[in-house]
DRENBA-810682 format. One line per field, with one value per residue: residue number from 1; z negated, y negated, x negated of N, C-alpha, C, O in turn. Coordinates in steps of 0.1 Angstrom, whole numbers, plus 5000, padded with zeros to 4 digits. Layout:
tormi = c(NUM,...);
nc3 = c(Z,...);
nc2 = c(Y,...);
nc1 = c(X,...);
cac3 = c(Z,...);
cac2 = c(Y,...);
cac1 = c(X,...);
cc3 = c(Z,...);
cc2 = c(Y,...);
cc1 = c(X,...);
oc3 = c(Z,...);
oc2 = c(Y,...);
oc1 = c(X,...);
//
This chain:
tormi = c(1,2,3,4,5,6,7,8,9,10,11,12,13,14,15,16,17,18,19,20,21,22,23,24,25,26,27,28,29,30,31,32,33,34,35,36,37,38,39,40,41,42,43,44,45,46,47,48,49,50,51,52,53,54,55,56,57,58,59,60,61,62,63,64,65,66,67,68,69,70,71,72,73,74,75,76,77,78,79,80,81,82,83,84,85,86,87,88,89,90,91,92,93,94,95,96,97,98,99,100,101,102,103,104,105,106,107,108,109,110,111,112,113,114,115,116,117,118,119,120,121,122,123,124,125,126,127,128,129,130,131,132,133,134,135,136,137,138,139,140,141,142,143,144,145,146,147,148,149,150,151,152,153,154,155,156,157,158,159,160,161,162,163,164,165,166,167,168,169,170,171,172,173,174,175,176,177,178,179,180,181,182,183,184,185,186,187,188,189,190,191,192,193,194,195,196,197,198,199,200,201,202,203,204,205,206,207,208,209,210,211,212,213);
nc3 = c(6945,6954,6979,6974,6961,6979,6998,6980,6974,7006,7008,6990,7005,7030,7020,7011,7031,7051,7032,7034,7057,7057,7048,7059,7085,7083,7077,7103,7123,7124,7124,7154,7164,7159,7171,7196,7198,7197,7223,7231,7233,7240,7267,7273,7263,7279,7307,7297,7300,7327,7339,7326,7334,7362,7357,7352,7371,7391,7379,7378,7387,7377,7360,7339,7328,7318,7293,7284,7275,7257,7228,7203,7186,7188,7215,7231,7233,7239,7266,7272,7269,7294,7313,7315,7316,7336,7344,7329,7334,7315,7302,7294,7285,7272,7248,7214,7194,7176,7135,7122,7109,7098,7085,7067,7067,7039,7029,7023,7031,7058,7053,7064,7063,7068,7092,7108,7115,7131,7155,7180,7196,7217,7237,7259,7288,7286,7262,7245,7217,7220,7210,7213,7201,7192,7182,7181,7181,7178,7181,7209,7212,7195,7198,7219,7214,7201,7206,7198,7199,7196,7198,7195,7198,7184,7166,7131,7118,7121,7116,7108,7125,7126,7144,7150,7171,7183,7201,7206,7225,7250,7259,7285,7291,7289,7265,7235,7216,7178,7155,7165,7170,7141,7117,7110,7079,7074,7097,7088,7059,7068,7080,7067,7040,7020,7033,7057,7081,7105,7123,7132,7157,7171,7159,7161,7193,7199,7189,7162,7133,7111,7079,7047,7026);
nc2 = c(6424,6426,6432,6459,6470,6471,6487,6515,6513,6520,6540,6560,6558,6570,6594,6609,6604,6623,6645,6646,6654,6679,6693,6694,6700,6730,6740,6724,6741,6766,6759,6754,6779,6795,6784,6791,6816,6819,6807,6822,6848,6837,6834,6863,6876,6868,6881,6906,6901,6909,6929,6953,6946,6951,6972,6988,6981,6998,7026,7059,7087,7111,7102,7087,7110,7126,7109,7117,7143,7146,7154,7148,7116,7113,7126,7109,7080,7092,7094,7062,7053,7062,7061,7029,7025,7021,6994,6979,6984,7003,7029,7067,7066,7033,7038,7035,7036,7025,7017,7003,6971,6960,6934,6922,6888,6879,6891,6913,6945,6965,6996,7030,7043,7025,7005,6988,6999,7012,7050,7044,7035,7011,6993,6963,6953,6928,6927,6927,6943,6965,6985,7010,7018,7041,7038,7052,7052,7060,7039,7018,6992,6986,6984,7003,7010,6992,6972,6961,6932,6922,6897,6892,6915,6936,6911,6899,6873,6903,6899,6892,6874,6859,6868,6885,6896,6910,6929,6938,6965,6977,6998,6991,6979,6956,6931,6914,6885,6903,6896,6879,6871,6864,6844,6806,6800,6824,6833,6812,6816,6840,6841,6829,6820,6841,6859,6883,6880,6891,6881,6860,6854,6855,6831,6812,6810,6798,6770,6769,6753,6768,6779,6769,6781);
nc1 = c(1945,1976,1976,1968,1985,2003,1994,1992,2025,2027,2020,2028,2053,2051,2047,2069,2086,2076,2079,2110,2107,2095,2116,2143,2134,2126,2159,2167,2150,2168,2189,2185,2178,2202,2220,2216,2220,2245,2253,2242,2254,2284,2278,2268,2297,2315,2300,2306,2336,2337,2330,2343,2369,2359,2352,2378,2397,2384,2387,2394,2417,2405,2389,2407,2419,2397,2392,2413,2420,2393,2386,2370,2361,2333,2327,2345,2336,2306,2310,2325,2299,2288,2303,2296,2266,2257,2267,2251,2226,2213,2193,2185,2161,2165,2179,2179,2156,2138,2139,2164,2183,2211,2229,2259,2274,2271,2246,2256,2241,2247,2271,2268,2289,2308,2330,2317,2294,2274,2260,2250,2226,2213,2185,2189,2175,2169,2160,2184,2201,2225,2253,2282,2308,2338,2373,2396,2432,2468,2474,2492,2482,2464,2428,2408,2381,2354,2319,2295,2261,2233,2217,2195,2175,2154,2145,2143,2173,2193,2223,2255,2279,2250,2230,2239,2271,2301,2330,2367,2374,2403,2423,2432,2412,2411,2396,2384,2373,2359,2373,2395,2431,2425,2442,2433,2422,2413,2394,2375,2366,2356,2334,2314,2286,2301,2314,2320,2307,2323,2340,2334,2325,2346,2358,2335,2338,2357,2355,2342,2330,2298,2312,2294,2302);
cac3 = c(6939,6959,6991,6969,6953,6990,6998,6979,6980,7020,7010,6988,7015,7041,7014,7008,7046,7050,7024,7036,7074,7060,7040,7070,7098,7084,7083,7124,7137,7123,7137,7168,7170,7160,7185,7211,7202,7202,7235,7244,7224,7246,7281,7275,7267,7300,7321,7295,7309,7343,7337,7323,7346,7370,7348,7345,7392,7391,7365,7387,7378,7368,7341,7327,7326,7305,7278,7268,7276,7246,7218,7195,7187,7199,7233,7237,7228,7251,7279,7276,7270,7306,7322,7308,7314,7349,7345,7316,7339,7308,7303,7283,7282,7262,7233,7199,7186,7160,7127,7123,7096,7102,7074,7066,7062,7025,7023,7024,7042,7067,7053,7071,7065,7076,7103,7118,7114,7151,7153,7194,7202,7235,7231,7265,7289,7286,7246,7233,7210,7224,7206,7214,7188,7194,7173,7191,7173,7182,7185,7222,7211,7189,7203,7217,7215,7197,7210,7189,7205,7182,7204,7200,7199,7166,7152,7121,7105,7124,7102,7115,7128,7126,7161,7159,7173,7192,7211,7211,7238,7251,7263,7297,7295,7282,7258,7227,7206,7172,7151,7175,7157,7124,7114,7110,7071,7075,7102,7081,7049,7064,7089,7058,7030,7010,7044,7065,7094,7120,7128,7135,7174,7178,7159,7174,7206,7195,7185,7148,7129,7100,7059,7039,7012);
cac2 = c(6431,6431,6438,6470,6480,6467,6505,6523,6519,6526,6553,6564,6554,6579,6606,6603,6608,6634,6653,6647,6658,6690,6698,6697,6706,6746,6739,6724,6755,6774,6759,6753,6791,6806,6777,6801,6828,6814,6805,6838,6853,6833,6841,6881,6879,6866,6890,6920,6908,6905,6944,6957,6937,6956,6992,6987,6978,7010,7038,7066,7092,7116,7094,7089,7127,7132,7102,7124,7152,7145,7154,7134,7099,7109,7123,7097,7075,7090,7089,7055,7052,7065,7043,7013,7019,7014,6983,6971,6986,7010,7045,7071,7060,7027,7041,7024,7046,7021,7014,6990,6978,6953,6928,6910,6877,6876,6893,6933,6956,6977,7013,7044,7046,7012,7006,6980,7001,7024,7053,7053,7016,7006,6979,6964,6950,6919,6920,6922,6954,6973,6992,7011,7030,7047,7037,7052,7058,7066,7026,7013,6985,6985,6986,7016,7009,6979,6974,6945,6925,6915,6895,6889,6927,6943,6901,6893,6879,6914,6897,6896,6858,6849,6867,6899,6896,6919,6930,6951,6970,6980,7011,6981,6976,6942,6925,6899,6890,6902,6880,6876,6871,6857,6825,6801,6799,6830,6829,6796,6820,6854,6834,6818,6828,6847,6866,6891,6870,6893,6873,6844,6861,6846,6816,6800,6809,6783,6759,6766,6757,6777,6772,6772,6783);
cac1 = c(1957,1987,1972,1963,1993,2013,1989,1994,2041,2035,2013,2040,2066,2047,2042,2085,2100,2070,2086,2118,2105,2097,2124,2143,2129,2133,2173,2168,2147,2177,2204,2191,2184,2217,2228,2213,2220,2263,2254,2239,2267,2294,2274,2269,2309,2315,2293,2320,2342,2335,2325,2352,2378,2357,2361,2393,2403,2377,2390,2404,2424,2401,2380,2414,2417,2387,2393,2428,2404,2382,2393,2372,2353,2324,2337,2351,2326,2300,2314,2323,2285,2281,2306,2288,2258,2254,2268,2245,2218,2203,2194,2187,2145,2168,2186,2170,2145,2131,2143,2174,2187,2221,2241,2267,2267,2269,2238,2258,2239,2266,2265,2268,2310,2318,2333,2309,2281,2272,2252,2245,2219,2205,2179,2190,2160,2166,2157,2194,2204,2237,2257,2291,2317,2355,2379,2408,2443,2480,2486,2482,2479,2448,2417,2409,2365,2346,2308,2283,2253,2225,2209,2177,2169,2152,2140,2154,2184,2200,2228,2266,2278,2238,2225,2251,2282,2308,2342,2367,2381,2418,2428,2439,2400,2409,2381,2389,2361,2361,2378,2408,2443,2431,2444,2424,2415,2406,2380,2364,2365,2351,2325,2306,2284,2309,2324,2311,2305,2323,2353,2323,2322,2360,2356,2326,2343,2370,2343,2344,2314,2298,2313,2285,2311);
cc3 = c(6950,6967,6979,6967,6963,7001,7002,6976,6995,7017,7007,6995,7021,7035,7013,7023,7047,7040,7031,7048,7073,7049,7049,7076,7095,7092,7101,7125,7131,7129,7148,7179,7165,7169,7197,7211,7203,7216,7244,7243,7237,7260,7283,7272,7274,7310,7314,7301,7321,7344,7335,7333,7356,7368,7352,7362,7394,7390,7379,7375,7370,7351,7334,7325,7312,7295,7275,7266,7258,7235,7203,7198,7194,7210,7232,7237,7237,7261,7282,7275,7285,7314,7325,7316,7328,7352,7337,7321,7327,7310,7293,7277,7266,7248,7221,7193,7174,7152,7121,7115,7094,7089,7081,7066,7045,7016,7022,7034,7046,7061,7065,7075,7065,7090,7111,7121,7128,7152,7168,7194,7210,7232,7251,7274,7290,7271,7239,7235,7217,7219,7206,7200,7196,7180,7182,7180,7184,7188,7198,7220,7202,7195,7195,7218,7201,7202,7202,7200,7197,7196,7210,7197,7184,7156,7145,7131,7110,7109,7114,7113,7124,7145,7163,7162,7181,7197,7209,7219,7245,7260,7282,7303,7296,7272,7249,7217,7191,7158,7158,7172,7147,7125,7106,7096,7071,7081,7089,7071,7051,7072,7084,7053,7022,7018,7046,7075,7111,7126,7137,7153,7176,7177,7167,7186,7208,7190,7169,7145,7116,7087,7050,7028,7015);
cc2 = c(6434,6435,6454,6483,6476,6489,6511,6528,6520,6536,6563,6569,6568,6587,6614,6611,6622,6645,6656,6658,6678,6698,6702,6705,6729,6745,6739,6729,6762,6779,6761,6772,6795,6801,6786,6812,6826,6813,6813,6851,6853,6836,6856,6887,6875,6875,6901,6918,6909,6924,6947,6955,6946,6972,6998,6987,6995,7025,7046,7074,7105,7110,7087,7097,7128,7124,7110,7135,7155,7148,7150,7123,7103,7113,7114,7084,7078,7091,7075,7043,7054,7062,7029,7011,7015,6997,6972,6972,6998,7028,7056,7071,7046,7027,7037,7039,7038,7018,7001,6991,6964,6950,6921,6899,6868,6884,6906,6932,6964,6992,7014,7045,7035,7015,6998,6985,7014,7032,7053,7034,7019,6989,6976,6954,6935,6911,6922,6941,6955,6986,6998,7022,7035,7047,7040,7055,7057,7053,7021,6992,6980,6989,7000,7018,6996,6981,6958,6946,6920,6912,6882,6904,6930,6924,6902,6880,6895,6908,6891,6880,6856,6848,6881,6894,6905,6920,6937,6956,6982,6993,7001,6981,6961,6939,6916,6902,6897,6889,6876,6878,6863,6846,6819,6796,6809,6841,6815,6806,6837,6843,6826,6830,6838,6859,6879,6889,6878,6886,6858,6850,6855,6831,6804,6798,6801,6773,6753,6758,6764,6770,6777,6779,6791);
cc1 = c(1969,1983,1972,1975,2007,2011,1996,2016,2043,2032,2024,2053,2063,2050,2060,2097,2088,2077,2099,2118,2103,2109,2138,2146,2134,2150,2171,2166,2161,2189,2204,2184,2195,2227,2227,2219,2237,2263,2247,2250,2284,2290,2271,2288,2316,2314,2304,2329,2349,2337,2337,2362,2375,2361,2372,2398,2396,2380,2400,2405,2417,2394,2396,2421,2411,2386,2408,2423,2402,2392,2383,2362,2342,2318,2334,2341,2316,2304,2323,2312,2281,2288,2297,2280,2251,2252,2258,2231,2206,2208,2190,2170,2150,2169,2171,2165,2141,2141,2149,2183,2198,2223,2251,2261,2264,2252,2233,2248,2248,2262,2268,2285,2314,2318,2331,2296,2282,2258,2243,2240,2216,2201,2178,2176,2155,2166,2177,2198,2227,2248,2276,2302,2332,2361,2389,2424,2455,2486,2483,2476,2466,2438,2407,2382,2361,2322,2303,2273,2240,2213,2197,2169,2164,2144,2153,2166,2188,2213,2243,2273,2265,2234,2230,2265,2291,2326,2350,2381,2390,2415,2427,2423,2397,2407,2388,2374,2368,2363,2393,2419,2441,2436,2433,2416,2414,2394,2372,2361,2352,2338,2314,2292,2287,2314,2308,2302,2311,2330,2348,2328,2337,2355,2345,2329,2352,2364,2348,2329,2313,2298,2302,2296,2315);
oc3 = c(6955,6966,6979,6969,6959,7006,7012,6975,7000,7020,7015,6992,7019,7041,7017,7024,7043,7046,7034,7049,7081,7044,7045,7076,7101,7104,7109,7130,7142,7134,7155,7190,7174,7174,7206,7221,7210,7222,7256,7251,7241,7267,7294,7277,7275,7319,7322,7308,7325,7351,7344,7341,7360,7374,7355,7364,7398,7397,7387,7363,7359,7339,7323,7321,7301,7286,7264,7254,7250,7234,7192,7209,7205,7214,7232,7248,7245,7268,7293,7277,7289,7325,7334,7323,7329,7358,7339,7316,7329,7315,7281,7266,7255,7239,7221,7189,7163,7157,7117,7113,7089,7081,7092,7065,7041,7004,7022,7042,7039,7063,7074,7086,7062,7097,7121,7128,7132,7152,7170,7191,7213,7228,7257,7266,7293,7267,7228,7244,7217,7226,7200,7193,7207,7171,7191,7171,7196,7195,7200,7226,7202,7198,7184,7221,7193,7200,7202,7209,7191,7201,7218,7194,7174,7145,7148,7143,7100,7097,7126,7102,7115,7154,7173,7152,7188,7195,7207,7219,7245,7266,7291,7315,7301,7264,7253,7214,7189,7154,7152,7169,7142,7134,7097,7098,7063,7076,7084,7072,7044,7063,7090,7058,7016,7012,7042,7077,7122,7137,7145,7157,7186,7185,7175,7191,7219,7186,7164,7152,7109,7083,7047,7019,7006);
oc2 = c(6445,6447,6458,6495,6476,6497,6514,6539,6521,6545,6571,6579,6578,6593,6626,6618,6633,6655,6668,6668,6686,6709,6712,6714,6737,6748,6748,6736,6765,6788,6766,6776,6803,6806,6789,6818,6835,6817,6813,6860,6862,6841,6861,6898,6881,6877,6905,6927,6910,6929,6943,6964,6952,6980,7009,6998,7004,7034,7042,7074,7109,7113,7083,7094,7130,7128,7110,7138,7162,7143,7148,7121,7099,7109,7110,7079,7068,7085,7075,7031,7048,7060,7022,7001,7007,6990,6960,6965,7001,7035,7053,7075,7045,7020,7037,7049,7044,7017,6992,7001,6954,6958,6917,6897,6858,6883,6911,6924,6969,6997,7006,7046,7034,7023,6997,6979,7022,7026,7060,7024,7031,6978,6982,6947,6931,6900,6918,6949,6947,6995,6991,7031,7029,7054,7032,7063,7055,7052,7020,6985,6969,7000,7005,7027,6994,6991,6948,6955,6910,6919,6874,6904,6926,6924,6905,6878,6902,6911,6887,6875,6848,6839,6889,6889,6911,6910,6948,6953,6994,6995,7006,6983,6955,6944,6910,6911,6897,6879,6869,6890,6857,6839,6825,6790,6808,6850,6815,6807,6842,6837,6819,6841,6844,6869,6882,6896,6874,6883,6850,6844,6848,6822,6794,6788,6797,6765,6743,6758,6767,6761,6789,6783,6796);
oc1 = c(1969,1984,1984,1976,2018,2018,2003,2021,2055,2040,2028,2060,2070,2060,2060,2107,2092,2081,2101,2125,2107,2107,2143,2154,2141,2153,2173,2175,2166,2195,2213,2185,2198,2237,2236,2223,2241,2273,2246,2253,2291,2299,2272,2292,2326,2322,2313,2334,2361,2346,2344,2363,2385,2368,2375,2404,2404,2376,2409,2401,2421,2395,2395,2432,2416,2380,2413,2421,2408,2403,2389,2357,2340,2308,2322,2342,2314,2296,2329,2312,2271,2283,2293,2280,2241,2244,2257,2222,2194,2218,2192,2167,2144,2164,2159,2171,2139,2152,2143,2191,2192,2220,2252,2249,2258,2248,2222,2246,2256,2251,2270,2290,2326,2311,2338,2288,2290,2247,2233,2247,2216,2206,2169,2169,2143,2168,2180,2197,2237,2249,2283,2298,2335,2358,2392,2423,2453,2496,2471,2468,2461,2439,2403,2375,2369,2315,2309,2273,2243,2205,2193,2157,2171,2140,2164,2167,2186,2212,2242,2273,2266,2235,2228,2270,2283,2332,2345,2392,2387,2404,2421,2421,2388,2415,2398,2367,2380,2357,2400,2420,2451,2434,2425,2405,2405,2387,2360,2349,2344,2333,2306,2289,2278,2317,2297,2292,2308,2326,2354,2338,2338,2351,2346,2325,2355,2372,2353,2320,2323,2290,2302,2288,2323);
//
């Protein structure tokens, strides 16, 4: 009789442990995936820093004049895309034609009227979706462009702060991650399920951890 009860207790214990493993497994898989995206973002950022430093050093007076002559955001955007394409090995054939819907971390869809919506998207050879947008204004200290990178291409979740990250580009070729210069409290709030996830681009680069609240 005792032996029978021992077997039942043993079986229950095994089932409980198995249940706990099943509950933890999806979360751990998601964490591993997002950690891989963050690592890939850091590598991409270092690469882009090198590219824009090289571009700034090689920029001639004709390029500078072209940007000054451009009258619309679209013209400046196209000039920047033309400049950066050879460095990223992008061609016209890489322009994204598939349906792509990005989201903020709080689950809200990125609207075409939002600052972080990109009309021109490209799918690179290493399966990263790249977008460039002109946001030039009269203040020299404000970014001239922003770029976004979806680290796993068309695959989900297509969400800022999970697999989408971005950076500011200034007229002198300097770059900074989106969220740069935000205070820590705002970074924590934005890089959470209640936030947009935009500032995670900087927050994760300084060692921040995801905030579920």
